[in-house]
Structures are given as C-alpha cells and as structure tokens.
PASEBA-1860 file (N, C-alpha, C; in nm, 3 decimals):
! residues 186
1> MKLAVFCG> -2.789/18.228/10.846/-2.809/18.223/10.702/-2.864/18.086/10.665 ~ -2.950/18.084/10.564/-3.004/17.960/10.509/-2.967/17.957/10.361 ~ -2.906/17.847/10.318/-2.874/17.830/10.177/-2.958/17.718/10.118 ~ -3.018/17.746/10.003/-3.087/17.642/9.927/-2.980/17.570/9.846 ~ -2.977/17.440/9.859/-2.882/17.359/9.784/-2.959/17.273/9.686 ~ -2.922/17.287/9.559/-2.979/17.206/9.451/-2.874/17.101/9.416 ~ -2.916/16.975/9.405/-2.822/16.870/9.370/-2.898/16.745/9.329 ~ -2.824/16.644/9.289/-2.884/16.523/9.237/-2.966/16.444/9.335
9> SSSGNDER> -3.075/16.386/9.285/-3.153/16.291/9.364/-3.095/16.152/9.349 ~ -2.987/16.142/9.273/-2.906/16.020/9.268/-2.766/16.059/9.313 ~ -2.681/15.960/9.327/-2.544/15.987/9.374/-2.444/15.995/9.261 ~ -2.488/15.974/9.137/-2.396/15.974/9.025/-2.313/15.847/9.023 ~ -2.222/15.839/8.928/-2.142/15.716/8.915/-1.998/15.735/8.961 ~ -1.974/15.841/9.035/-1.841/15.866/9.090/-1.859/15.895/9.239 ~ -1.799/15.813/9.322/-1.819/15.826/9.467/-1.773/15.960/9.522 ~ -1.692/16.033/9.446/-1.647/16.165/9.492/-1.764/16.262/9.509
17> YQKCATEF> -1.869/16.248/9.428/-1.983/16.340/9.437/-2.056/16.323/9.571 ~ -2.075/16.199/9.612/-2.139/16.171/9.742/-2.052/16.228/9.854 ~ -1.922/16.206/9.844/-1.829/16.257/9.945/-1.834/16.410/9.949 ~ -1.839/16.473/9.832/-1.847/16.619/9.824/-1.973/16.671/9.892 ~ -2.087/16.606/9.867/-2.214/16.648/9.927/-2.208/16.636/10.079 ~ -2.152/16.526/10.127/-2.139/16.506/10.271/-2.047/16.610/10.333 ~ -1.933/16.633/10.270/-1.838/16.732/10.323/-1.897/16.873/10.319 ~ -1.973/16.905/10.214/-2.035/17.037/10.205/-2.139/17.054/10.316
25> GTFLANEG> -2.220/16.952/10.340/-2.318/16.959/10.448/-2.252/16.976/10.584 ~ -2.144/16.906/10.606/-2.069/16.919/10.731/-2.013/17.060/10.744 ~ -1.959/17.113/10.634/-1.906/17.249/10.635/-2.016/17.350/10.669 ~ -2.133/17.336/10.607/-2.244/17.427/10.636/-2.279/17.423/10.785 ~ -2.291/17.305/10.840/-2.325/17.293/10.982/-2.218/17.359/11.069 ~ -2.092/17.336/11.036/-1.982/17.396/11.114/-1.982/17.548/11.106 ~ -2.032/17.603/10.995/-2.038/17.747/10.975/-2.167/17.809/11.030 ~ -2.255/17.725/11.084/-2.383/17.775/11.136/-2.481/17.813/11.026
33> IDLVFGGG> -2.465/17.753/10.909/-2.553/17.782/10.795/-2.656/17.670/10.785 ~ -2.782/17.707/10.783/-2.890/17.610/10.772/-2.915/17.575/10.625 ~ -2.974/17.460/10.604/-2.999/17.407/10.470/-3.147/17.414/10.435 ~ -3.173/17.459/10.313/-3.304/17.448/10.251/-3.281/17.358/10.130 ~ -3.363/17.255/10.114/-3.342/17.165/10.000/-3.474/17.099/9.963 ~ -3.468/17.013/9.863/-3.588/16.954/9.806/-3.657/16.848/9.888 ~ -3.609/16.818/10.007/-3.681/16.732/10.100/-3.663/16.583/10.081 ~ -3.577/16.542/9.987/-3.561/16.399/9.961/-3.456/16.333/10.048
41> KVGLMGAV> -3.472/16.202/10.066/-3.376/16.125/10.144/-3.275/16.054/10.055 ~ -3.287/16.069/9.925/-3.207/15.992/9.830/-3.095/16.075/9.768 ~ -2.994/16.007/9.716/-2.888/16.069/9.639/-2.809/16.173/9.716 ~ -2.759/16.271/9.641/-2.681/16.379/9.702/-2.768/16.463/9.793 ~ -2.898/16.475/9.759/-2.990/16.551/9.845/-2.989/16.494/9.986 ~ -3.005/16.364/9.997/-3.006/16.300/10.127/-2.872/16.311/10.198 ~ -2.763/16.301/10.121/-2.629/16.307/10.180/-2.602/16.444/10.242 ~ -2.634/16.551/10.171/-2.607/16.685/10.224/-2.696/16.712/10.345
49> ADAVLTGG> -2.822/16.670/10.340/-2.914/16.691/10.453/-2.868/16.612/10.576 ~ -2.830/16.487/10.556/-2.783/16.405/10.668/-2.660/16.467/10.733 ~ -2.569/16.518/10.651/-2.445/16.577/10.705/-2.474/16.703/10.786 ~ -2.565/16.788/10.737/-2.601/16.909/10.813/-2.664/16.869/10.946 ~ -2.755/16.773/10.943/-2.821/16.727/11.066/-2.721/16.667/11.163 ~ -2.631/16.584/11.114/-2.529/16.521/11.198/-2.440/16.626/11.263 ~ -2.416/16.735/11.189/-2.334/16.844/11.241/-2.408/16.940/11.333 ~ -2.536/16.914/11.358/-2.614/16.996/11.449/-2.685/17.113/11.384
57> GQVFGVIP> -2.686/17.119/11.250/-2.754/17.228/11.180/-2.901/17.199/11.160 ~ -2.972/17.300/11.114/-3.114/17.286/11.085/-3.134/17.263/10.936 ~ -3.230/17.177/10.904/-3.257/17.142/10.765/-3.406/17.156/10.737 ~ -3.436/17.236/10.636/-3.574/17.263/10.596/-3.597/17.205/10.457 ~ -3.684/17.106/10.448/-3.714/17.042/10.322/-3.847/17.089/10.267 ~ -3.854/17.096/10.133/-3.977/17.131/10.064/-3.996/17.026/9.954 ~ -4.102/16.949/9.966/-4.120/16.837/9.872/-4.263/16.837/9.817 ~ -4.279/16.810/9.688/-4.414/16.795/9.632/-4.482/16.669/9.688
65> ASLQEREL> -4.613/16.676/9.704/-4.688/16.564/9.760/-4.667/16.436/9.681 ~ -4.656/16.446/9.549/-4.639/16.326/9.467/-4.509/16.254/9.498 ~ -4.404/16.327/9.532/-4.277/16.263/9.568/-4.281/16.210/9.711 ~ -4.349/16.280/9.797/-4.364/16.232/9.935/-4.438/16.098/9.935 ~ -4.541/16.088/9.852/-4.622/15.967/9.844/-4.541/15.847/9.794 ~ -4.433/15.871/9.719/-4.347/15.763/9.671/-4.241/15.725/9.774 ~ -4.257/15.775/9.895/-4.169/15.745/10.007/-4.026/15.795/9.984 ~ -4.013/15.909/9.915/-3.882/15.969/9.893/-3.851/16.077/9.994
73> AHHGLTEL> -3.947/16.115/10.076/-3.928/16.224/10.172/-3.834/16.183/10.284 ~ -3.753/16.278/10.325/-3.661/16.261/10.438/-3.740/16.299/10.563 ~ -3.756/16.206/10.656/-3.842/16.231/10.772/-3.767/16.272/10.897 ~ -3.636/16.293/10.888/-3.561/16.332/11.006/-3.523/16.477/11.009 ~ -3.595/16.560/10.935/-3.558/16.700/10.917/-3.608/16.789/11.030 ~ -3.553/16.907/11.039/-3.602/17.009/11.130/-3.747/17.041/11.095 ~ -3.771/17.054/10.964/-3.906/17.082/10.915/-3.919/17.031/10.773 ~ -4.028/16.964/10.742/-4.058/16.918/10.607/-4.191/16.976/10.566
81> EVVSGMHE> -4.190/17.054/10.461/-4.311/17.117/10.410/-4.352/17.046/10.282 ~ -4.476/17.004/10.275/-4.530/16.936/10.157/-4.611/17.037/10.077 ~ -4.578/17.048/9.948/-4.644/17.144/9.858/-4.708/17.068/9.742 ~ -4.785/17.139/9.662/-4.862/17.073/9.557/-4.779/17.030/9.436 ~ -4.674/17.102/9.402/-4.599/17.066/9.282/-4.462/17.132/9.277 ~ -4.393/17.109/9.167/-4.255/17.157/9.152/-4.246/17.310/9.148 ~ -4.339/17.376/9.084/-4.335/17.523/9.078/-4.345/17.582/9.219 ~ -4.437/17.529/9.296/-4.454/17.577/9.433/-4.331/17.545/9.517
89> RKARMAEL> -4.272/17.428/9.492/-4.151/17.389/9.565/-4.039/17.490/9.542 ~ -4.013/17.524/9.416/-3.904/17.618/9.385/-3.932/17.756/9.444 ~ -4.055/17.801/9.434/-4.090/17.933/9.489/-4.073/17.934/9.641 ~ -4.113/17.827/9.706/-4.103/17.823/9.852/-3.957/17.814/9.896 ~ -3.877/17.736/9.827/-3.736/17.727/9.859/-3.670/17.864/9.843 ~ -3.706/17.934/9.736/-3.650/18.067/9.713/-3.690/18.164/9.824 ~ -3.811/18.150/9.870/-3.861/18.235/9.979/-3.785/18.209/10.109 ~ -3.756/18.085/10.137/-3.690/18.047/10.262/-3.540/18.077/10.263
97> ADGFVALP> -3.477/18.074/10.147/-3.331/18.080/10.140/-3.276/18.221/10.126 ~ -3.152/18.236/10.173/-3.078/18.361/10.157/-2.982/18.355/10.038 ~ -2.970/18.240/9.977/-2.883/18.221/9.861/-2.900/18.080/9.808 ~ -2.839/18.054/9.692/-2.859/17.928/9.621/-2.725/17.870/9.579 ~ -2.710/17.739/9.597/-2.588/17.668/9.558/-2.627/17.542/9.482 ~ -2.562/17.520/9.367/-2.581/17.395/9.293/-2.458/17.307/9.311 ~ -2.479/17.189/9.366/-2.379/17.083/9.368/-2.402/16.999/9.243 ~ -2.321/16.898/9.218/-2.347/16.814/9.100/-2.490/16.761/9.098
105> GGPGTMDE> -2.545/16.756/8.979/-2.682/16.708/8.961/-2.718/16.705/8.814 ~ -2.842/16.676/8.786/-2.889/16.662/8.649/-2.980/16.776/8.607 ~ -3.076/16.748/8.519/-3.164/16.852/8.466/-3.243/16.927/8.572 ~ -3.287/16.859/8.677/-3.362/16.927/8.783/-3.276/17.029/8.854 ~ -3.151/16.994/8.879/-3.057/17.086/8.942/-3.034/17.208/8.853 ~ -3.018/17.183/8.723/-2.997/17.294/8.629/-3.120/17.384/8.625 ~ -3.238/17.323/8.621/-3.363/17.399/8.619/-3.371/17.491/8.740 ~ -3.343/17.437/8.857/-3.354/17.516/8.980/-3.251/17.629/8.982
113> LFEAWTWG> -3.127/17.598/8.947/-3.024/17.701/8.948/-3.053/17.810/8.846 ~ -3.085/17.771/8.723/-3.108/17.872/8.619/-3.230/17.957/8.648 ~ -3.332/17.899/8.708/-3.448/17.981/8.745/-3.410/18.082/8.853 ~ -3.338/18.039/8.955/-3.296/18.132/9.061/-3.206/18.241/9.004 ~ -3.115/18.205/8.916/-3.024/18.302/8.855/-3.101/18.401/8.768 ~ -3.196/18.352/8.692/-3.280/18.439/8.608/-3.361/18.535/8.694 ~ -3.418/18.485/8.803/-3.494/18.572/8.894/-3.404/18.682/8.949 ~ -3.279/18.649/8.979/-3.184/18.750/9.025/-3.155/18.854/8.918
121> QLGYHNKP> -3.137/18.810/8.795/-3.112/18.903/8.684/-3.228/19.000/8.667 ~ -3.347/18.950/8.685/-3.467/19.032/8.665/-3.502/19.117/8.787 ~ -3.427/19.100/8.894/-3.450/19.179/9.014/-3.560/19.127/9.104 ~ -3.604/19.003/9.085/-3.706/18.946/9.173/-3.648/18.914/9.309 ~ -3.517/18.898/9.317/-3.447/18.882/9.444/-3.305/18.934/9.427 ~ -3.237/18.955/9.537/-3.097/19.002/9.536/-3.006/18.899/9.602 ~ -3.038/18.773/9.588/-2.966/18.665/9.656/-2.860/18.606/9.564 ~ -2.748/18.563/9.623/-2.641/18.503/9.543/-2.679/18.366/9.488
129> CALYNAFG> -2.628/18.337/9.368/-2.644/18.207/9.303/-2.504/18.154/9.277 ~ -2.481/18.028/9.312/-2.345/17.974/9.304/-2.343/17.832/9.252 ~ -2.234/17.802/9.182/-2.202/17.667/9.139/-2.086/17.616/9.221 ~ -2.103/17.503/9.285/-1.992/17.436/9.351/-1.934/17.342/9.245 ~ -1.827/17.386/9.183/-1.769/17.315/9.069/-1.672/17.206/9.116 ~ -1.723/17.116/9.197/-1.642/17.008/9.253/-1.588/16.918/9.142 ~ -1.459/16.896/9.144/-1.392/16.807/9.049/-1.417/16.847/8.904 ~ -1.442/16.976/8.881/-1.466/17.025/8.746/-1.599/16.982/8.687
137> YYDHLLAL> -1.692/16.940/8.772/-1.820/16.888/8.724/-1.890/16.985/8.628 ~ -1.882/17.113/8.657/-1.955/17.213/8.577/-1.870/17.279/8.468 ~ -1.753/17.229/8.440/-1.667/17.292/8.339/-1.736/17.307/8.204 ~ -1.806/17.204/8.159/-1.873/17.211/8.028/-1.988/17.312/8.030 ~ -2.062/17.315/8.140/-2.169/17.412/8.154/-2.112/17.554/8.153 ~ -2.002/17.574/8.221/-1.939/17.706/8.225/-1.889/17.748/8.088 ~ -1.846/17.654/8.007/-1.807/17.686/7.869/-1.929/17.738/7.791 ~ -2.045/17.675/7.813/-2.168/17.722/7.747/-2.207/17.860/7.799
145> VNHMAESG> -2.198/17.882/7.929/-2.232/18.013/7.986/-2.138/18.120/7.928 ~ -2.011/18.089/7.917/-1.916/18.183/7.856/-1.954/18.210/7.710 ~ -1.996/18.108/7.639/-2.039/18.124/7.500/-2.163/18.214/7.491 ~ -2.255/18.200/7.586/-2.373/18.288/7.590/-2.329/18.434/7.603 ~ -2.233/18.458/7.691/-2.184/18.595/7.711/-2.113/18.646/7.587 ~ -2.026/18.563/7.530/-1.952/18.604/7.409/-2.045/18.629/7.291 ~ -2.160/18.561/7.289/-2.256/18.574/7.179/-2.357/18.686/7.202 ~ -2.346/18.755/7.314/-2.432/18.870/7.340/-2.566/18.837/7.403
153> FLKTHHHR> -2.581/18.715/7.459/-2.707/18.677/7.523/-2.701/18.685/7.675 ~ -2.587/18.725/7.728/-2.569/18.736/7.872/-2.477/18.853/7.898 ~ -2.530/18.956/7.963/-2.450/19.075/7.990/-2.339/19.043/8.090 ~ -2.231/19.116/8.080/-2.113/19.091/8.163/-2.147/19.093/8.311 ~ -2.224/19.193/8.356/-2.254/19.199/8.499/-2.347/19.087/8.545 ~ -2.428/19.033/8.455/-2.511/18.919/8.491/-2.430/18.789/8.486 ~ -2.332/18.785/8.398/-2.241/18.671/8.393/-2.162/18.662/8.523 ~ -2.113/18.775/8.568/-2.030/18.778/8.690/-2.111/18.749/8.816
161> MLIVEDRA> -2.244/18.762/8.810/-2.321/18.739/8.932/-2.329/18.591/8.968 ~ -2.295/18.501/8.876/-2.292/18.358/8.908/-2.157/18.327/8.973 ~ -2.162/18.292/9.099/-2.042/18.258/9.176/-2.001/18.116/9.140 ~ -1.873/18.097/9.112/-1.822/17.965/9.078/-1.696/17.940/9.160 ~ -1.699/17.835/9.239/-1.583/17.797/9.320/-1.575/17.645/9.328 ~ -1.454/17.596/9.354/-1.436/17.452/9.367/-1.398/17.409/9.508 ~ -1.408/17.502/9.602/-1.384/17.472/9.744/-1.496/17.533/9.826 ~ -1.543/17.459/9.924/-1.656/17.505/10.007/-1.625/17.637/10.076
169> EALVEAIR> -1.505/17.651/10.130/-1.468/17.773/10.203/-1.476/17.895/10.112 ~ -1.419/17.884/9.992/-1.419/17.995/9.898/-1.561/18.027/9.850 ~ -1.641/17.923/9.832/-1.779/17.941/9.787/-1.859/18.020/9.890 ~ -1.853/17.979/10.015/-1.931/18.047/10.120/-1.877/18.188/10.143 ~ -1.746/18.206/10.135/-1.689/18.341/10.148/-1.742/18.433/10.038 ~ -1.748/18.383/9.915/-1.799/18.464/9.803/-1.948/18.492/9.819 ~ -2.023/18.396/9.872/-2.166/18.416/9.896/-2.185/18.526/10.000 ~ -2.107/18.522/10.106/-2.120/18.623/10.211/-2.082/18.762/10.160
177> AYEPPARK> -1.991/18.771/10.064/-1.945/18.900/10.012/-2.027/18.947/9.892 ~ -2.124/18.871/9.849/-2.198/18.900/9.726/-2.270/19.034/9.730 ~ -2.258/19.107/9.621/-2.334/19.230/9.599/-2.403/19.218/9.464 ~ -2.535/19.227/9.462/-2.608/19.207/9.335/-2.581/19.319/9.235 ~ -2.586/19.287/9.106/-2.571/19.391/9.004/-2.701/19.470/8.989 ~ -2.695/19.571/8.906/-2.816/19.647/8.874/-2.916/19.556/8.805 ~ -3.042/19.587/8.819/-3.146/19.509/8.754/-3.127/19.512/8.602 ~ -3.179/19.409/8.538/-3.166/19.396/8.392/-3.229/19.517/8.321
185> WS> -3.348/19.557/8.364/-3.416/19.670/8.302/-3.447/19.775/8.409 ~ -3.341/19.842/8.458/-3.366/19.942/8.562/-3.372/20.082/8.506
END
C-alpha cells in the first residue's frame, strides 16, 4: 500500500508535531506502507519522509519544478518526480496513492486533503481520506465540518467517509477497513 501524506512544509511551533511526523513515518515503514508526498526536505514533510526511509520503506516524492529550483527537494528518495505545477502535483500524488492522510499543516495541507475528499465524494476515486488528529490539532476544523453537515452542505455518508483518528495504529486500521459510500450523484 502507498499512502499520500499531506502535512506542513514547516515544523510548526510545537515540537510535538515534528515528533508525530517522525513517529508516523516510522510506523508506516514498520507496517510496510510506502509514502507518497510532496517531495520536500523541509518541515514535517521532510521528517515523515526521513523516518520512512530510515525504517527501510520506499518514498515517492512529487514536486513542482519551481520548488525544486529553490533547493527544497529531498534528494534521498526512492523516486523524485518533477512536475510543472501544483495541480499536476496533486493529480500525480492521487494517481500514485491508495489513500490520503493529513498530518498537521497549513492551507496547502487543507487544500490537498479537501480536494482528495471532494474527488472521493464525486466518485473520481474510491480511496480513503483521513485526518491524523494528533494532539487535537484538527479539533477546530472538525467543528466546522460538523457545522457543514448540520447545515445541510455535507451529506451524512460523505461526512462519515472522512476518517479521523488520533493514533497511527487506529488510523491505518480504519484506512485498511475503508469502504467508500455511494457516489454523490449516482
């Protein structure tokens, strides 16, 4: 299995996030799960990739040429694919991955997760989308998602398709057991 992991290109201001990314990468490697990610060597992205590599796993990076040129690319990967831009990066990561996980991150992480989740709702893929809610990082976002559902903008079965766990073991177990809902307009 290959999981696309979306997370911060910075480490945040709480050292627990860096530790979480490293531990998650180690867990993936120990489970024989390969990593697909944005190809950067910085922040949580670099931490999760380094941990998977250290654990003997394979890591597939996809990075836009403009970011590679700024020397942000991680050069110790199993494979690094350079693409023209962010849209192509997200599409290629989705193509390579069997599922999607968001660790703590900022707007880019949210963009990637919400796009993958929306594609799943529309039936463009049947892959699981998950939030690793480490240390309650996503509690406020989950309150908004619940509000979307309560306000009638998110159907119950599409709400339930977003996996949320605060432990790596439970997260991967839920990903492995995932069954997609019916398409939005079937």
